[in-house]
C-alpha positions as semicolon CSV with decimal commas, in nm:
position;residue;x (nm);y (nm);z (nm)
1;M;12,018;1,844;7,016
2;K;11,809;2,056;7,234
3;A;11,704;2,401;7,111
4;L;11,765;2,705;7,333
5;P;11,440;2,866;7,465
6;V;11,384;3,216;7,345
7;E;11,138;3,437;7,517
8;P;10,958;3,696;7,326
9;S;11,045;4,064;7,401
10;N;10,771;4,273;7,523
11;A;10,953;4,574;7,441
12;P;10,752;4,781;7,163
13;V;10,916;4,815;6,805
14;A;10,918;5,191;6,749
15;I;10,928;5,218;6,354
16;G;10,708;5,549;6,340
17;S;11,009;5,805;6,344
18;R;11,188;5,600;6,073
19;I;10,884;5,623;5,861
20;R;10,838;5,983;5,932
21;A;11,205;6,029;5,844
22;A;11,160;5,852;5,516
23;R;10,855;6,043;5,438
24;Q;11,011;6,374;5,507
25;S;11,332;6,320;5,332
26;Q;11,090;6,272;5,007
27;R;10,930;6,603;5,092
28;L;10,592;6,419;5,099
29;T;10,321;6,526;5,337
30;I;10,102;6,279;5,518
31;E;9,836;6,364;5,303
32;Q;10,007;6,270;4,973
33;V;10,140;5,957;5,142
34;A;9,754;5,881;5,242
35;D;9,621;5,926;4,900
36;A;9,903;5,708;4,774
37;T;9,847;5,430;5,013
38;G;9,482;5,452;5,067
39;L;9,531;5,474;5,433
40;T;9,393;5,770;5,642
41;K;9,583;6,087;5,732
42;G;9,490;6,028;6,106
43;F;9,593;5,665;6,086
44;L;9,932;5,778;5,953
45;S;9,976;5,999;6,203
46;R;9,941;5,773;6,468
47;V;10,174;5,525;6,312
48;E;10,445;5,764;6,300
49;R;10,395;5,883;6,649
50;D;10,409;5,482;6,764
51;L;10,062;5,505;6,873
52;T;9,931;5,226;6,663
53;S;10,088;4,951;6,452
54;P;10,011;4,893;6,109
55;S;9,911;4,558;5,982
56;V;10,166;4,359;5,764
57;A;9,984;4,462;5,441
58;S;9,960;4,838;5,508
59;L;10,313;4,829;5,606
60;V;10,424;4,681;5,281
61;T;10,202;4,947;5,104
62;L;10,364;5,220;5,292
63;C;10,709;5,114;5,225
64;Q;10,668;5,054;4,866
65;V;10,510;5,427;4,837
66;L;10,800;5,541;5,057
67;S;11,087;5,349;4,855
68;I;11,212;5,184;5,184
69;S;11,270;4,821;5,288
70;I;11,074;4,669;5,583
71;G;11,389;4,534;5,709
72;D;11,530;4,901;5,721
73;L;11,233;4,972;5,974
74;F;11,340;4,715;6,212
75;A;11,755;4,720;6,181
76;A;11,939;4,807;6,458
77;S;12,090;5,162;6,422
78;E;12,456;5,146;6,390
79;T;12,602;5,380;6,646
80;H;12,965;5,406;6,680
81;L;13,164;5,609;6,967
82;T;13,501;5,713;6,930
83;K;13,662;5,871;7,255
84;K;13,904;6,154;7,274
85;D;14,272;6,004;7,160
86;E;14,118;5,640;7,141
87;G;14,070;5,646;6,748
88;P;14,299;5,370;6,598
89;R;14,602;5,511;6,451
90;I;14,630;5,530;6,095
91;S;14,911;5,686;5,821
92;L;14,828;5,824;5,494
93;G;15,169;5,941;5,469
94;G;15,375;6,250;5,531
95;E;15,649;6,329;5,840
96;G;15,572;6,443;6,176
97;I;15,202;6,363;6,181
98;V;14,994;6,133;6,412
99;E;14,660;6,042;6,240
100;R;14,361;5,862;6,415
101;L;14,042;5,759;6,239
102;L;13,751;5,896;6,421
103;T;13,483;5,724;6,220
104;A;13,410;5,357;6,228
105;R;13,629;5,164;6,008
106;S;13,337;5,004;5,831
107;E;13,186;5,351;5,749
108;R;13,185;5,419;5,366
109;R;12,955;5,726;5,343
110;I;13,202;5,964;5,548
111;Q;13,540;5,946;5,687
112;I;13,699;6,179;5,960
113;I;14,045;6,165;6,056
114;Q;14,203;6,374;6,317
115;A;14,575;6,468;6,250
116;V;14,838;6,640;6,500
117;I;15,106;6,763;6,315
118;E;15,429;6,856;6,473
119;P;15,620;7,166;6,432
120;R;15,765;7,156;6,045
121;G;15,541;6,834;5,969
122;R;15,450;6,782;5,627
123;G;15,277;6,567;5,368
124;E;15,435;6,411;5,081
125;S;15,681;6,581;4,909
126;E;15,470;6,509;4,561
127;L;15,116;6,637;4,540
128;Y;14,904;6,351;4,581
129;A;14,498;6,274;4,538
130;V;14,272;6,085;4,751
131;D;14,010;5,851;4,631
132;C;13,682;6,067;4,765
133;D;13,442;6,319;4,608
134;V;13,499;6,612;4,878
135;D;13,780;6,663;5,071
136;V;13,744;6,906;5,392
137;L;14,008;7,029;5,600
138;H;13,947;7,206;5,929
139;V;14,212;7,369;6,153
140;V;14,098;7,284;6,514
141;K;14,433;7,455;6,678
142;G;14,736;7,623;6,491
143;S;14,823;7,699;6,140
144;I;14,880;7,482;5,820
145;R;14,949;7,565;5,443
146;L;14,724;7,360;5,197
147;I;14,910;7,339;4,864
148;L;14,666;7,244;4,569
149;T;14,779;7,229;4,195
150;N;14,713;7,593;4,136
151;E;14,683;7,783;4,441
152;E;14,761;7,755;4,828
153;F;14,607;7,831;5,131
154;E;14,718;7,972;5,466
155;L;14,484;7,856;5,733
156;T;14,471;7,921;6,096
157;T;14,234;7,809;6,410
158;G;13,871;7,761;6,295
159;D;13,935;7,789;5,927
160;T;13,776;7,531;5,691
161;V;13,849;7,477;5,327
162;T;13,649;7,237;5,098
163;F;13,781;7,119;4,760
164;P;13,735;6,822;4,536
165;G;13,862;6,483;4,684
166;R;14,071;6,396;4,370
167;E;14,237;6,734;4,366
168;P;14,635;6,683;4,377
169;H;14,740;6,853;4,697
170;T;14,997;6,845;4,984
171;W;15,025;7,046;5,307
172;V;15,299;7,173;5,567
173;N;15,311;7,305;5,927
174;P;15,537;7,617;5,861
175;T;15,519;7,691;6,246
176;D;15,749;7,601;6,555
177;D;15,398;7,468;6,704
178;A;15,194;7,193;6,681
179;V;14,878;7,218;6,459
180;E;14,563;6,999;6,519
181;V;14,336;6,937;6,208
182;L;14,030;6,726;6,075
183;W;14,005;6,574;5,747
184;V;13,643;6,508;5,644
185;L;13,613;6,264;5,337
186;V;13,309;6,211;5,143
187;P;13,257;5,892;5,078
188;A;13,536;5,736;5,290
189;A;13,854;5,715;5,096
190;S;13,931;5,371;4,955
191;R;14,307;5,444;5,004
């Protein structure tokens, strides 16, 4: 069996911005990282700006100090684009509603669902909960009533309400006009 010839890429691997982001997310200064790694501030600055490449030993030390894996620096970013009205249709229940998933199906950190609710459309007749930590309802256009265990909210265009994801709730479009909302679930619901 003949092996496929693979030509190496001459494209530079830009890891500096990922190293900088890891450092900044931990609220560390270049000086603090330099002290912890034994590398100079100037060298670290050049690495973060992709003006120089660290040796394997320096990279291992740097990743240990920043608590990141070397593989994360080289992993391709996972970008997902959903074009308007092209998200896959889903159904979380209710009547008179068209729901579309706007985030990637594989995304587990957050889930955004666009819902267009017909006049007098409604959620389930019984209060229900979603398996997530935080539930956000944002009204893009129209009016909706959100019903929680002990309170109700009348929301109109531009309004946003945030509540615990496991809080029993339901909703209704009490108007004669369609309403468009976004549901944001953190992390993504397993339902």
